[in-house]
N, C-alpha and C positions, 0 to 999 in steps of 0.2 A: 919372275920376281914374286915375292910374297909380301903381304902387307899386314900390319897389326892394328887392331881396333882397341881404343882405350875404353870404350863402352859398347855394349852389345844390346840393342833394343829389340832384336828379333833377327830373322834370317837375312834381312836386307838393311838393317840399321847399324849405326855406330859412327864414330869419328876416328879417322886414321891418325895414329901418332907417329908412324914411321913406315918407310918402304925399304925393304932389303932385297937387292938384286942378287942373283946367283948364276953360276955357269952350269949348264946341263951336264949330266952324266958324271957327277963327282961321286967318289966313293963315300965321302962324308960331308955333311953340311953343319957340323957342330959349330964352327965359327960364325956362320950366318945365323943359326938359330940362337946362339948366345947373344949376338947383337940384337936380334929381333925381340928377345925377351926383356931387354932393358926397358924400364918404365912399367913393367908388370901389366901388359895388355890383357884385356878380358876375353879376347878371341883372336883367331888367326884367319885372315883372308889369304888363302893359298891358291896361287895361279900357277898351274904346272900341268904335267902329264903324269899318268899313273906311276911310272917307275921312280922318277925323281920325287914326285909328290909323296909317295909312300915313305921314302927315306927321310924326307924332311919332316913329315908328320910323326914318324917314330922317334926321331931325335927330339922334336918339340915335346912330345909326351914324356920321354925319358928325362928331359931336363926340367920337368915340372910345369910345362906350359898348360894353360887351361884347355880342356877338351871341348872347346867350342870352335867350330870351323865354318867358314863360308868358302865354297868351292866353285871353280869355274866348270864349264861343261865337259872339259877333257877329263875331269876327275869322276865323272859318272861311270864308274868302272868296277866290275866285280873283282878284278885283280887288286885294285887299290884297296878295297874293303878287306879282302883276304890278307893282303900283306901288312896292313896296319893293325888289323884285328877289329872285328865288328863291335866288340865291347867298348872300344874307345871312340866310336863314331856315332853314338846315339844322339849327339847334339851337333850334327854336321848337316849343313844346308847347302843348296846349290842352285844355280840358274843355268838354263840351257835355252837355246833358240827354240821357239815354239812354232806352232803351225795354225794358220787360219784355213780351215778346210775349203778346198775348191775342187772342181772336176780334175784338175791336175793332181791333187793329192790322191784321189781315188785311182787315177790311172797309174800313178807311181807305185802305190801299194800293191796293185795287181801285177804290173809288168816288171818291176825292178827285180824282185827275188829270183824268178826263173832265168832272167837275163844275166844277172851278176853273181848268183849263188849266195848273195848276202841278204839279210833281212832288210826290209824297207826302213826299219827304225835304226839301222846301224848309224853310229855317230857321223854326222855331217853328210850322210848320203843324199838327203833331200836337198841340202844347200848346195852341194857340189853339182847336182843335176841342174838346179836352177841357174847356177853360175855359168855352167857350160851352155845352157840354152840362151841365156842373155848375151853371152859372148858371141855365139854363132849368129844370132839375129842381128847383133850390132855389126858384125862383119858383112852380113847381107845388106844391111841398111847403108853401110859405107861403100860397099862395092869393092873393098880390098881389105886384106888382113894386115894392116899396118897399125902400129900402136897409137899414133896420133889420130888416125881416122876412127879407130875403135873408141878412143876417149871422147871424140867429138860427137859420136853417134849413139853411144850406149844408153843415154837417157831417152833418146828418141823412141826406142823400142819399148819403153815403159810409159808412153804418152797417155795420160789419163783420158784424153779425148779420142784415143785410137780404138780400133776394133779389138775386142778381147781375143787373145790367143792363149790356149792352154797347152799343156804338155802332150807330146805324142806326135808320131810321124804325120798323121793327117792334118793336125793343127799347124805343124811347121810348114807343110806344103801350102796350106792356106795363107800363112804369114808371108811366105816368099812371093806368092801371087799378088798379095796386097802391096808389098813393097815395090814390086816391079811396076805396079800401077801408080806408084807415088802416093799411096795412102798410108795413113798413120796406124800404128798397132800398139797394143798394150799387152805385154806378156804378163799373165797372172799365173804364177808358178805353183810348185808343190807346197811351198810354205805360205802361199798367199800373195797378195799384191804388195810390191815393194817400190820404193823410190830411193834414189841416191841423193844425199844432201850435197852441199857445196864442197865438202871434203872428200867425197867419193864413198862415204859410209852409207849403209842402209839402216832404216828403222824397221824392225819386224817384231813379231810377237815373241814372248818369252814364256818358258815353262819354269815353274818353281818346284823344287823337289827337296827331299831330305833322305837321310840314311837312318834307318831304325831297325834294330835286330838283324843287321846285315843285309837289308833289302832297301832298294831305292824306290820311293813312292812319290807320286806327284802330289803337291799340296795346293796348287793353284796355277793360274795363267794370267799373263798380262798381254792385252792386245797391242797392236801397233799404235793405236790411238792412246792407250794407257801410257805407253812408253814415251810418246810425244809430249803428253801432259806432264809426265815426270821430268823430262828433260827441260821443259819450259820453266819449271820451278827451281832448277838448279842454278847456283850462282854462275854468272858468266865470267 
């Protein structure tokens, strides 16, 4: 879906005046864009992937929409910039999951590229690694690979009072040994320490970026603590 802002106070500001859902892989998004433009919004918050996102953004521009965009992490893409045209995206901002550097971060940066043939900074690579690590440790904690058992044990491998475990084979062997002894562990991964809330979501760091002259540049970071403070100020 994509959302429209009535006012834009900066890359993260504004009040939403409408939300327009869409189906993926459409040849045209003209009806959706026409609906989204009602009320003359000052910016577009576009939640998409590069292919559909480029089609939506081009239609938005062609129909006179303001060239001010807030983008999700999936839109941090050279193809999206090329397909839309960099000249239209100099007022485009985005957020992506960030990283609090740990020994796991250093391990991943060194070991992941030769193993996978992908860059360590590839979209979602670090998060996918951490997700797999937490899942595997939860299975070890539970003693069985069943969904209910994983659900009941996944927070236990992130125990703030547990022994710190980082990424890598040696660290995972250490974790398995501690679990066999009935001891608590805390996996501190590639993106840093995380915790699951009551809904099963995690709070982690964020990177702020923008597109300018066809290039994506970082403009700042928000730590997990910053995100928690921001969430606490939001209306419940």
